[in-house]
N, C-alpha and C positions, 0 to 999 in steps of 0.2 A: 419780583420779590419771592425768593424761595421759601418754602415752609421749613421751619427749623429742623424737623425730623429728617429732612432730605439733605441737610448740609453735613455731608460725611466725606471730607477730604481724605487723602491717603493717610494711613496710620491713625485714623480717628473714627470712632463709631459712637453715635448717640445711643445711649441706653434708655434715657427717659427725659422728656421735657418737663422741668419742674415749674416753669413759669413762661407764659407766652401771652402777651397782651396785643399781639398783632404787629407791634413795632419793635419790641425788645423781648429777648428770650434768654432763659437760663436753663442749662442742661447738665445732667450727670452723664459722664461718658467714659470711654476708654481711649487713651492716647498712647500710642506705641505700646509699651509694656505696663503702663500705669493705669490701673482701673480706678473707677470712682473719682475721676477728675471733675471739677466743676468748671463750667465754661459759660460765656455769655456772648451775645452779639446783637447789633441793631439789624432789623430785618430789611429795611429799605422802605421806600415810599410807594413804589409802583412796580409793574412787571419788569421794567427795564433796569431798575435799581437792584443790585446784588447785595445791598446792605454793607455793613462794616463790622468786623474787618473782612478784607478780601485780599487775595494774592493773585496777580495776573488775571483779574476779572472773575476769579472763582471765590464763592463765599467760604469763609473760614470761621472758626470760633476762637475767642480769646480765653485762654486757660487761666483760671484764678489760682493764686498761690494758696497752698494748703492752710496757712495761718488764717486765711480769710473765709474758708469754706463754712465753718461753723456759724459765724455771725450772719453771713448771707442766708444760709438755710434757716436759721432761727427767725430772721426777719421775714422770709417768705412764709414761714409757718404761721405767722400772726394773721395772715390773710387767707391761707389755704391749709386747712388741717389735714388734707390728703397728701401732703408732701412726704410724710413718713411712709405711707403706702407706696408712693412712687419710688422712694429710695430702696425699700425692702423688696420690691418686686424684681429687682435686678440681681 
């Protein structure tokens, strides 16, 4: 099970992990030429599990459509008031 910050496939770079409960993660990232994309993934159950999504056995992120970014971030903010700091630090 890879740590979310270490899941950086080609053309993708994690800027900040906004949420990580050990099983599921949400990140703000850069993908190709698009900065501040929101992405999520399941981490997996053990060392051998690469989580979901993955491509050819390599862990990947699922990029969320821009129309859904704000509601997801607002929902995360209800439990973690530091989300704004994580977004602004990038």
